[in-house]
C-alpha positions as CSV (number, residue, x, y, z in Angstrom):
1,X,47.6,35.8,-11.5
2,X,44.9,33.2,-10.9
3,X,47.5,31.2,-8.8
4,X,48.0,34.0,-6.5
5,X,44.3,34.5,-5.8
6,X,43.7,31.0,-4.2
7,X,46.4,31.4,-1.5
8,X,45.2,34.9,-0.8
9,X,41.6,33.8,-0.5
10,X,42.5,31.1,1.8
11,X,44.7,33.3,3.9
12,X,41.8,35.8,4.1
13,X,39.4,33.1,5.2
14,X,41.8,31.8,7.8
15,X,42.2,35.3,9.3
16,X,38.5,36.1,9.3
17,X,37.8,32.8,11.1
18,X,40.5,33.5,13.7
19,X,39.0,36.9,14.3
20,X,35.6,35.4,14.7
21,X,36.8,32.8,17.1
22,X,38.7,35.4,19.1
23,X,35.5,37.7,19.3
24,X,33.2,34.7,20.3
25,X,35.1,33.8,23.6
26,X,32.8,34.6,26.4
27,X,34.0,36.7,29.2
28,X,34.3,35.2,32.7
29,X,31.3,36.0,34.8
30,X,31.9,38.6,37.3
31,X,30.3,36.4,40.1
32,X,33.3,34.2,39.7
33,X,35.4,36.9,41.3
34,X,33.2,37.4,44.5
35,X,34.6,35.9,47.7
36,X,32.7,33.6,50.0
37,X,32.9,36.2,52.6
38,X,31.2,38.7,50.3
39,X,28.5,36.4,49.4
40,X,27.8,35.6,53.0
41,X,27.7,39.4,53.8
42,X,25.3,40.0,50.8
43,X,22.9,37.4,52.0
44,X,23.1,38.2,55.8
45,X,22.4,42.0,54.9
46,X,19.5,41.1,52.7
47,X,18.1,38.8,55.3
48,X,18.4,41.5,58.0
49,X,16.7,44.0,55.7
50,X,13.6,41.8,55.0
51,X,10.7,43.0,57.0
52,X,9.1,39.4,57.3
53,X,12.4,38.1,58.7
54,X,13.0,40.6,61.4
55,X,14.1,39.1,64.7
56,X,14.8,35.7,63.1
57,X,18.1,33.8,63.5
58,X,19.3,32.5,60.2
59,X,23.0,31.3,60.0
60,X,24.7,31.8,56.6
61,X,27.8,29.8,55.6
62,X,29.4,30.0,52.1
63,X,31.9,27.7,50.7
64,X,33.1,28.0,47.1
65,X,29.9,30.0,46.2
66,X,27.6,27.3,47.7
67,X,25.5,29.0,50.5
68,X,24.1,27.0,53.3
69,X,21.2,28.4,55.4
70,X,20.4,26.9,58.9
71,X,18.1,27.9,61.5
72,X,14.4,27.6,62.8
73,X,11.8,30.0,61.5
74,X,8.2,30.5,62.6
75,X,6.4,29.9,59.2
76,X,7.0,28.2,55.8
77,X,6.6,31.7,54.2
78,X,9.7,32.8,56.1
79,X,11.6,30.0,54.9
80,X,10.5,30.5,51.4
81,X,11.5,34.2,51.7
82,X,14.9,33.5,53.1
83,X,15.6,31.0,50.2
84,X,14.5,33.7,47.7
85,X,16.7,36.1,49.1
86,X,19.7,33.6,49.2
87,X,19.1,32.7,45.6
88,X,19.2,36.4,44.5
89,X,22.6,37.1,46.2
90,X,25.2,38.0,43.8
91,X,27.8,35.2,43.3
92,X,25.6,32.4,45.0
93,X,26.0,29.1,43.0
94,X,23.9,26.8,45.0
95,X,21.6,27.2,48.0
96,X,21.5,24.3,50.6
97,X,18.3,24.8,52.6
98,X,18.7,23.4,56.2
99,X,15.9,25.8,57.5
100,X,13.3,24.3,59.7
101,X,10.0,25.3,61.3
102,X,10.3,26.2,65.0
103,X,8.2,24.0,67.2
């Protein structure tokens, strides 16, 4: 009887560990499924809706989730706002700031 308990305990332990390992697998983030086109549209839409950026021309290009902002803005506050908006965009991994102050 004792001889049967050890293998049974070992098998139970192995099954329990396997179950825990399966449960601990992290799901893929939803952002990984967002296309560059969608990210660009999210950023552009948010920039157009920002009251402080009305009438400003900011170019948005996205490649593999990396967002590049280019353009000339009137104030540093506008640059900061554009960067904040881009960072908040769903799916954006990295923001490349190529925004300058208009002369």
